All heavy atoms as an XYZ file, in Angstrom:
644
protein
N     -23.306    -19.290     11.461
C     -22.274    -18.549     10.855
C     -21.675    -17.560     11.878
O     -22.405    -16.864     12.543
C     -22.781    -17.812      9.604
C     -21.736    -17.003      8.886
S     -22.303    -16.120      7.420
C     -22.686    -17.471      6.321
N     -20.307    -17.575     11.969
C     -19.672    -16.665     12.911
C     -19.713    -15.240     12.436
O     -19.906    -14.932     11.268
C     -18.279    -17.097     13.160
O     -17.521    -17.079     11.949
N     -19.540    -14.289     13.344
C     -19.504    -12.902     13.009
C     -18.338    -12.690     11.990
O     -17.309    -13.324     12.134
C     -19.271    -12.003     14.255
C     -20.443    -12.004     15.148
C     -20.166    -11.006     16.236
C     -21.475    -10.886     17.114
N     -21.274     -9.831     18.107
N     -18.489    -11.749     11.099
C     -17.493    -11.580     10.089
C     -16.117    -11.150     10.661
O     -15.074    -11.489     10.040
C     -17.920    -10.528      9.032
O     -18.247     -9.285      9.668
C     -19.154    -11.037      8.250
N     -16.142    -10.471     11.746
C     -14.837    -10.034     12.319
C     -13.970    -11.156     12.792
O     -12.774    -11.046     12.976
C     -15.010     -8.983     13.413
C     -15.713     -9.560     14.619
C     -15.625     -7.711     12.908
C     -15.680     -8.633     15.836
N     -14.610    -12.394     12.925
C     -13.808    -13.531     13.371
C     -13.505    -14.475     12.209
O     -12.904    -15.506     12.458
C     -14.603    -14.284     14.448
C     -14.878    -13.465     15.665
C     -16.173    -13.088     15.963
C     -13.862    -12.965     16.446
C     -16.443    -12.313     17.138
C     -14.084    -12.134     17.559
C     -15.405    -11.849     17.852
O     -15.634    -11.079     18.929
N     -13.903    -14.080     11.032
C     -13.679    -14.967      9.863
C     -12.301    -14.655      9.191
O     -11.883    -13.470      9.197
C     -14.778    -14.831      8.877
C     -16.093    -15.363      9.432
C     -17.285    -15.190      8.544
N     -17.071    -15.695      7.204
C     -17.912    -15.555      6.249
N     -19.117    -15.001      6.442
N     -17.656    -16.050      5.034
N     -11.665    -15.634      8.597
C     -10.444    -15.350      7.933
C     -10.497    -14.324      6.840
O      -9.546    -13.617      6.546
C     -10.005    -16.758      7.377
C     -11.015    -17.678      7.842
C     -12.129    -16.985      8.513
N     -11.620    -14.247      6.177
C     -11.832    -13.254      5.088
C     -11.657    -11.846      5.620
O     -11.115    -10.966      4.925
C     -13.199    -13.415      4.481
C     -13.436    -14.712      3.770
C     -14.118    -15.750      4.643
O     -13.907    -15.762      5.890
O     -14.849    -16.596      4.050
N     -12.041    -11.618      6.801
C     -11.931    -10.269      7.429
C     -10.459     -9.926      7.571
O     -10.031     -8.794      7.297
C     -12.719    -10.190      8.731
C     -12.857     -8.819      9.269
N     -12.189     -8.424     10.400
C     -13.504     -7.728      8.849
C     -12.456     -7.151     10.681
N     -13.273     -6.725      9.737
N      -9.722    -10.872      8.046
C      -8.234    -10.695      8.231
C      -7.596    -10.427      6.902
O      -6.735     -9.491      6.810
C      -7.639    -11.908      8.866
O      -8.289    -12.158     10.116
C      -6.154    -11.750      9.107
N      -7.973    -11.068      5.820
C      -7.463    -10.788      4.498
C      -7.759     -9.390      4.106
O      -6.879     -8.642      3.564
C      -8.020    -11.771      3.483
C      -7.663    -11.379      2.018
C      -7.499    -13.196      3.791
N      -9.014     -8.910      4.232
C      -9.416     -7.562      3.857
C      -8.571     -6.553      4.645
O      -8.069     -5.579      4.040
C     -10.852     -7.340      4.119
C     -11.366     -5.927      3.818
C     -11.129     -5.570      2.354
C     -12.823     -5.781      4.186
N      -8.403     -6.725      5.958
C      -7.606     -5.787      6.736
C      -6.181     -5.730      6.274
O      -5.564     -4.686      6.188
C      -7.682     -6.146      8.210
C      -9.056     -6.145      8.857
C      -8.961     -6.513     10.325
C      -9.779     -4.791      8.657
N      -5.646     -6.874      5.968
C      -4.232     -6.935      5.430
C      -4.100     -6.192      4.115
O      -3.129     -5.458      3.888
C      -3.809     -8.364      5.227
O      -3.733     -9.019      6.449
N      -5.087     -6.332      3.189
C      -5.070     -5.636      1.947
C      -5.138     -4.088      2.151
O      -4.451     -3.336      1.529
C      -6.191     -6.073      1.062
C      -6.045     -7.482      0.446
C      -7.270     -7.855     -0.294
C      -4.779     -7.570     -0.413
N      -5.991     -3.683      3.085
C      -6.141     -2.263      3.314
C      -4.833     -1.670      3.846
O      -4.344     -0.546      3.412
C      -7.305     -1.950      4.291
C      -8.690     -2.243      3.732
C      -9.713     -2.072      4.842
C      -8.984     -1.366      2.510
N      -4.215     -2.407      4.758
C      -2.986     -1.895      5.367
C      -1.868     -1.869      4.283
O      -1.053     -0.936      4.211
C      -2.537     -2.828      6.498
C      -1.325     -2.366      7.219
C      -1.064     -3.195      8.450
C       0.065     -2.716      9.281
N       0.268     -3.464     10.537
N      -1.843     -2.927      3.444
C      -0.829     -2.982      2.389
C      -0.967     -1.785      1.434
O       0.023     -1.121      1.130
C      -1.007     -4.300      1.583
C      -0.025     -4.398      0.408
C      -0.347     -5.619     -0.440
C      -1.153     -5.191     -1.632
N      -1.302     -6.188     -2.661
N      -2.167     -1.480      1.040
C      -2.467     -0.349      0.104
C      -2.152      0.979      0.771
O      -1.733      1.935      0.110
C      -3.856     -0.407     -0.491
C      -3.911     -1.465     -1.538
N      -3.376     -1.277     -2.780
C      -4.487     -2.721     -1.540
C      -3.557     -2.400     -3.456
N      -4.216     -3.241     -2.757
N      -2.454      1.088      2.051
C      -2.120      2.379      2.749
C      -0.626      2.588      2.750
O      -0.136      3.671      2.485
C      -2.639      2.320      4.227
C      -2.250      3.590      5.020
C      -2.693      3.543      6.413
N      -2.208      2.439      7.207
C      -0.959      2.327      7.714
N      -0.070      3.269      7.468
N      -0.571      1.279      8.407
N       0.128      1.531      3.083
C       1.598      1.680      3.103
C       2.125      1.921      1.706
O       3.068      2.757      1.578
C       2.219      0.447      3.736
C       1.992      0.339      5.235
C       2.696     -0.817      5.833
C       2.591     -0.838      7.349
N       3.387     -1.839      7.972
N       1.590      1.298      0.695
C       2.017      1.451     -0.673
C       1.756      2.923     -1.131
O       2.532      3.432     -1.944
C       1.323      0.479     -1.591
N       0.707      3.526     -0.574
C       0.357      4.875     -0.910
C       1.275      5.841     -0.199
O       1.221      7.074     -0.357
C      -1.070      5.165     -0.622
N       2.073      5.304      0.773
C       2.970      6.143      1.572
C       2.271      7.026      2.601
O       2.705      8.073      2.989
N       1.074      6.498      3.078
C       0.253      7.198      4.017
C       0.352      6.591      5.386
O       0.400      5.342      5.538
C      -1.160      7.225      3.571
C      -1.503      7.915      2.255
C      -2.891      7.694      1.813
C      -1.240      9.428      2.406
N       0.315      7.420      6.422
C       0.222      6.921      7.798
C      -1.291      6.771      8.124
O      -2.172      7.262      7.390
C       0.831      7.898      8.822
O       0.024      9.169      8.827
C       2.284      8.211      8.475
N      -1.570      6.103      9.210
C      -2.930      5.931      9.674
C      -3.494      7.330      9.947
O      -4.691      7.550      9.616
C      -3.040      5.120     10.912
C      -2.710      3.630     10.707
C      -2.781      2.833     11.926
O      -2.765      3.324     13.026
N      -2.868      1.493     11.758
N      -2.742      8.215     10.497
C      -3.194      9.541     10.802
C      -3.538     10.280      9.515
O      -4.649     10.954      9.444
C      -2.173     10.335     11.637
C      -2.533     11.803     11.831
C      -1.930      9.719     12.988
N      -2.726     10.221      8.553
C      -2.964     10.905      7.286
C      -4.252     10.370      6.591
O      -5.058     11.155      6.062
C      -1.835     10.712      6.281
C      -0.572     11.526      6.737
C       0.621     11.139      5.952
O       0.893      9.927      5.664
N       1.472     12.103      5.594
N      -4.459      9.073      6.635
C      -5.669      8.475      6.096
C      -6.945      8.954      6.811
O      -7.894      9.365      6.221
C      -5.628      6.933      6.153
S      -4.709      6.234      4.836
N      -6.873      8.943      8.158
C      -7.956      9.422      8.990
C      -8.280     10.859      8.634
O      -9.485     11.224      8.496
C      -7.653      9.236     10.465
O      -7.501      7.893     10.769
N      -7.260     11.640      8.554
C      -7.437     13.066      8.280
C      -8.080     13.278      6.893
O      -9.016     14.064      6.749
C      -6.113     13.791      8.318
C      -6.225     15.297      8.303
C      -4.808     15.895      8.597
C      -4.991     17.311      9.074
N      -3.704     17.875      9.442
N      -7.635     12.563      5.853
C      -8.200     12.620      4.533
C      -9.645     12.237      4.472
O     -10.439     12.770      3.648
C      -7.396     11.761      3.559
N     -10.016     11.385      5.380
C     -11.478     10.968      5.479
C     -12.273     11.785      6.405
O     -13.412     11.499      6.627
C     -11.495      9.469      5.891
C     -10.891      8.450      4.876
C     -10.701      7.099      5.596
C     -11.832      8.332      3.663
N     -11.608     12.767      6.956
C     -12.203     13.685      7.974
C     -12.820     12.869      9.172
O     -14.000     13.063      9.614
C     -13.297     14.549      7.317
C     -12.706     15.467      6.248
C     -13.755     16.313      5.533
O     -14.986     16.162      5.831
O     -13.330     17.100      4.682
N     -12.028     11.971      9.629
C     -12.386     11.098     10.726
C     -11.423     11.284     11.889
O     -10.330     11.879     11.693
C     -12.383      9.612     10.282
C     -13.236      9.307      9.134
C     -14.692      9.396      9.456
N     -14.995      8.511     10.505
C     -16.190      8.193     10.946
N     -17.233      8.701     10.334
N     -16.364      7.353     11.941
N     -11.733     10.843     13.130
C     -10.811     11.019     14.193
C      -9.492     10.313     13.930
O      -9.411      9.368     13.135
C     -11.509     10.348     15.388
C     -12.948     10.191     14.966
C     -12.988     10.178     13.441
N      -8.473     10.708     14.587
C      -7.114     10.199     14.354
C      -7.109      8.646     14.535
O      -6.329      7.995     13.796
C      -6.163     10.862     15.382
C      -4.783     10.381     15.290
C      -3.865     11.077     16.277
O      -4.237     12.053     16.940
N      -2.619     10.584     16.376
N      -7.891      8.127     15.421
C      -7.837      6.731     15.659
C      -8.551      5.838     14.683
O      -8.583      4.630     14.707
C      -8.439      6.454     17.031
O      -9.817      6.870     17.059
N      -9.229      6.503     13.704
C     -10.114      5.794     12.757
C      -9.372      4.626     12.097
O      -9.829      3.485     12.069
C     -10.669      6.745     11.712
C     -11.528      6.103     10.715
C     -12.894      5.770     11.017
C     -11.081      5.777      9.427
C     -13.700      5.162     10.080
C     -11.938      5.172      8.483
C     -13.237      4.852      8.813
N      -8.230      4.955     11.407
C      -7.574      3.868     10.664
C      -6.972      2.810     11.547
O      -6.949      1.637     11.169
C      -6.478      4.484      9.812
C      -6.966      5.090      8.499
S      -8.011      4.009      7.447
C      -6.810      2.741      7.038
N      -6.532      3.205     12.735
C      -6.049      2.240     13.713
C      -7.142      1.232     14.015
O      -6.947      0.010     14.027
C      -5.570      2.910     14.965
O      -5.184      1.949     15.898
N      -8.360      1.730     14.260
C      -9.508      0.896     14.591
C      -9.849      0.028     13.428
O     -10.278     -1.152     13.608
C     -10.687      1.744     15.042
C     -10.459      2.415     16.372
O      -9.566      2.033     17.091
O     -11.248      3.358     16.702
N      -9.792      0.600     12.207
C     -10.110     -0.226     11.006
C      -9.134     -1.348     10.882
O      -9.528     -2.513     10.722
C     -10.177      0.651      9.739
C     -10.195     -0.181      8.461
C     -11.347      1.642      9.751
N      -7.838     -0.994     10.901
C      -6.824     -1.976     10.641
C      -6.697     -3.053     11.782
O      -6.332     -4.198     11.485
C      -5.494     -1.360     10.427
C      -5.405     -0.570      9.070
C      -4.056      0.041      8.817
O      -3.121     -0.155      9.567
O      -3.998      0.717      7.806
N      -7.126     -2.703     12.952
C      -7.102     -3.710     14.024
C      -8.405     -4.534     14.075
O      -8.448     -5.508     14.772
C      -6.936     -2.962     15.394
O      -8.081     -2.284     15.742
N      -9.359     -4.136     13.266
C     -10.605     -4.948     13.212
C     -11.663     -4.474     14.217
O     -12.683     -5.162     14.321
N     -11.390     -3.447     15.000
C     -12.396     -3.040     15.976
C     -13.442     -2.113     15.390
O     -14.440     -1.851     15.970
C     -11.728     -2.323     17.182
O     -11.012     -1.214     16.717
C     -10.779     -3.297     17.919
N     -13.212     -1.593     14.238
C     -14.222     -0.779     13.519
C     -14.492     -1.419     12.126
O     -13.552     -1.695     11.392
C     -13.705      0.643     13.290
C     -14.687      1.519     12.548
C     -14.107      2.882     12.250
N     -13.771      3.597     13.490
C     -14.610      4.505     14.080
N     -15.739      4.756     13.554
N     -14.218      5.103     15.161
N     -15.739     -1.629     11.881
C     -16.124     -2.163     10.566
C     -16.532     -1.059      9.594
O     -16.998     -0.039     10.030
C     -17.317     -3.126     10.718
C     -16.915     -4.384     11.537
C     -18.000     -5.316     11.773
N     -18.632     -5.748     10.567
C     -19.764     -6.397     10.506
N     -20.340     -6.795     11.581
N     -20.266     -6.761      9.351
N     -16.283     -1.277      8.367
C     -16.626     -0.279      7.329
C     -17.859     -0.742      6.539
O     -17.982     -1.917      6.242
C     -15.436     -0.146      6.366
C     -14.147      0.349      6.932
C     -13.080      0.338      5.834
C     -14.265      1.769      7.488
N     -18.705      0.167      6.236
C     -19.781     -0.139      5.278
C     -19.252      0.109      3.877
O     -18.128      0.584      3.714
C     -21.088      0.657      5.578
C     -20.964      2.158      5.376
O     -20.157      2.591      4.550
O     -21.698      2.907      6.080
N     -19.997     -0.262      2.875
C     -19.513     -0.202      1.507
C     -19.156      1.251      1.107
O     -18.174      1.465      0.344
C     -20.515     -0.825      0.521
C     -19.924     -1.047     -0.876
C     -21.813     -0.003      0.445
C     -18.935     -2.154     -0.928
N     -19.906      2.207      1.518
C     -19.620      3.607      1.203
C     -18.305      4.070      1.796
O     -17.475      4.674      1.188
C     -20.781      4.522      1.580
C     -20.498      5.937      1.306
C     -22.057      4.100      0.870
N     -18.070      3.696      3.098
C     -16.828      3.990      3.756
C     -15.665      3.325      3.083
O     -14.581      3.905      2.916
C     -16.905      3.663      5.249
C     -17.890      4.481      6.013
C     -18.064      3.890      7.407
O     -18.205      2.697      7.615
N     -18.096      4.769      8.425
N     -15.832      2.111      2.731
C     -14.806      1.358      2.039
C     -14.435      2.027      0.700
O     -13.274      2.163      0.374
C     -15.232     -0.096      1.810
C     -14.163     -1.012      1.155
C     -12.876     -1.043      2.026
C     -14.702     -2.411      1.028
N     -15.443      2.445     -0.021
C     -15.198      3.163     -1.293
C     -14.415      4.423     -1.099
O     -13.512      4.765     -1.811
C     -16.512      3.456     -1.978
C     -16.411      4.090     -3.303
C     -17.815      4.228     -3.978
N     -17.746      4.974     -5.217
C     -18.018      6.207     -5.366
N     -18.479      6.923     -4.358
N     -17.956      6.828     -6.522
N     -14.854      5.212     -0.037
C     -14.096      6.444      0.265
C     -12.652      6.140      0.665
O     -11.748      6.862      0.234
C     -14.788      7.192      1.440
C     -16.104      7.771      1.079
O     -16.456      7.919     -0.103
O     -16.886      8.074      2.000
N     -12.438      5.147      1.380
C     -11.041      4.747      1.792
C     -10.253      4.350      0.574
O      -9.081      4.743      0.454
C     -11.112      3.635      2.837
C      -9.744      3.134      3.296
C      -8.860      4.265      3.841
C      -9.889      2.064      4.365
N     -10.829      3.582     -0.305
C     -10.141      3.212     -1.533
C      -9.717      4.431     -2.331
O      -8.603      4.467     -2.823
C     -11.025      2.320     -2.425
S     -11.185      0.648     -1.842
N     -10.534      5.439     -2.396
C     -10.165      6.667     -3.114
C      -8.931      7.309     -2.487
O      -8.015      7.715     -3.139
C     -11.321      7.653     -3.157
C     -12.406      7.283     -4.058
C     -13.516      8.360     -4.050
C     -14.645      7.980     -5.018
N     -15.664      9.028     -5.020
N      -8.922      7.354     -1.177
C      -7.736      7.887     -0.455
C      -6.484      7.072     -0.732
O      -5.383      7.610     -0.903
C      -8.063      8.017      1.050
C      -6.778      8.315      1.855
C      -9.126      9.024      1.332
N      -6.634      5.782     -0.790
C      -5.524      4.860     -0.988
C      -5.092      4.802     -2.414
O      -4.040      4.194     -2.745
C      -5.853      3.493     -0.467
C      -6.192      3.359      1.011
C      -6.624      1.898      1.406
C      -5.091      3.889      1.867
N      -5.886      5.310     -3.306
C      -5.467      5.316     -4.758
C      -5.788      4.036     -5.478
O      -5.155      3.665     -6.457
N      -6.766      3.260     -5.030
C      -7.142      2.035     -5.638
C      -8.683      2.024     -5.799
O      -9.407      2.585     -4.892
C      -6.734      0.777     -4.829
C      -7.075     -0.499     -5.540
C      -7.295      0.794     -3.395
C      -6.479     -1.743     -4.928
N      -9.197      1.513     -6.888
C     -10.635      1.526     -7.039
C     -11.199      0.411     -6.160
O     -10.512     -0.601     -5.825
C     -10.991      1.277     -8.498
O     -10.751     -0.084     -8.902
N     -12.456      0.613     -5.811
C     -13.166     -0.445     -5.004
C     -13.204     -1.704     -5.773
O     -12.965     -2.816     -5.225
C     -14.545      0.099     -4.640
C     -15.450     -0.889     -3.865
C     -14.802     -1.242     -2.528
C     -16.797     -0.290     -3.614
N     -13.424     -1.637     -7.085
C     -13.504     -2.838     -7.904
C     -12.138     -3.617     -7.853
O     -12.163     -4.815     -7.751
C     -13.819     -2.437     -9.343
O     -15.051     -1.703     -9.368
C     -14.022     -3.672    -10.222
N     -11.045     -2.866     -8.023
C      -9.715     -3.487     -8.007
C      -9.448     -4.119     -6.603
O      -8.855     -5.239     -6.540
C      -8.643     -2.530     -8.347
C      -8.617     -2.233     -9.877
O      -9.244     -2.952    -10.653
O      -7.999     -1.249    -10.226
N      -9.824     -3.452     -5.547
C      -9.664     -3.998     -4.193
C     -10.403     -5.278     -4.065
O      -9.871     -6.286     -3.577
C     -10.054     -2.963     -3.094
C      -9.923     -3.545     -1.704
C      -8.473     -3.655     -1.312
C     -10.637     -2.678     -0.708
N     -11.657     -5.346     -4.530
C     -12.482     -6.541     -4.425
C     -11.911     -7.677     -5.273
O     -11.852     -8.810     -4.810
C     -13.938     -6.210     -4.815
C     -14.592     -5.209     -3.877
C     -14.760     -7.553     -4.895
C     -14.597     -5.596     -2.424
N     -11.404     -7.345     -6.459
C     -10.789     -8.399     -7.273
C      -9.555     -8.955     -6.550
O      -9.367    -10.170     -6.536
C     -10.348     -7.796     -8.634
C     -11.539     -7.560     -9.538
C     -11.020     -6.942    -10.846
C     -12.213     -6.563    -11.762
N     -11.752     -5.860    -12.991
N      -8.729     -8.072     -5.957
C      -7.580     -8.553     -5.246
C      -7.982     -9.359     -4.018
O      -7.365    -10.427     -3.707
C      -6.715     -7.352     -4.805
C      -5.400     -7.769     -4.175
C      -4.492     -6.564     -3.826
O      -4.895     -5.414     -4.098
O      -3.425     -6.777     -3.279
N      -9.014     -8.948     -3.383
C      -9.530     -9.665     -2.172
C      -9.950    -11.097     -2.584
O      -9.593    -12.084     -1.977
C     -10.771     -8.895     -1.624
C     -11.476     -9.582     -0.537
C     -10.956     -9.677      0.739
C     -12.792    -10.073     -0.755
C     -11.623    -10.333      1.722
C     -13.468    -10.660      0.278
C     -12.941    -10.816      1.527
N     -10.716    -11.193     -3.714
C     -11.183    -12.484     -4.186
C      -9.991    -13.404     -4.603
O      -9.959    -14.563     -4.323
C     -12.143    -12.302     -5.340
C     -13.481    -11.766     -4.894
C     -14.281    -12.690     -3.992
O     -14.054    -13.890     -3.982
O     -15.120    -12.179     -3.235
N      -8.979    -12.771     -5.270
C      -7.799    -13.560     -5.680
C      -7.054    -14.096     -4.402
O      -6.598    -15.218     -4.368
C      -6.836    -12.710     -6.504
C      -7.235    -12.598     -7.938
C      -6.072    -12.024     -8.766
N      -5.578    -10.755     -8.254
C      -6.033     -9.537     -8.592
N      -7.019     -9.452     -9.486
N      -5.462     -8.491     -8.099
N      -6.977    -13.229     -3.371
C      -6.296    -13.641     -2.149
C      -7.018    -14.756     -1.482
O      -6.351    -15.682     -0.914
C      -6.204    -12.449     -1.175
O      -5.397    -11.421     -1.696
N      -8.291    -14.731     -1.531
C      -9.131    -15.821     -0.878
C      -8.932    -17.112     -1.622
O      -8.967    -18.188     -1.006
C     -10.579    -15.448     -0.790
C     -10.916    -14.237      0.090
C     -12.416    -13.972      0.050
C     -10.421    -14.531      1.567
N      -8.777    -17.062     -2.943
C      -8.713    -18.268     -3.740
C      -7.266    -18.794     -3.850
O      -6.996    -19.740     -4.537
C      -9.324    -18.076     -5.108
O      -8.550    -17.113     -5.848
N      -6.325    -18.065     -3.209
C      -4.954    -18.502     -3.240
C      -4.222    -18.053     -4.474
O      -3.086    -18.474     -4.727
N      -4.839    -17.159     -5.267
C      -4.196    -16.764     -6.562
C      -3.483    -15.510     -6.399
O      -2.693    -14.858     -6.370
């Protein structure tokens, strides 16, 4: 099995995170600041060079105004083509 960062599912997740950040009207800098992370944090996340654990993903969802559950449901729908 290939590393997750090289799988298409990872690309889908990154696209969803970026979509929700933009929908929330937030810049990468604003998201990073809200998470009390370095300015480059969101850039690294969205480019795929930084991976998030489940707790970090939950925190990011709160900043983006979407529940982790809803993000996962949207992720699964995107993977199934729905």
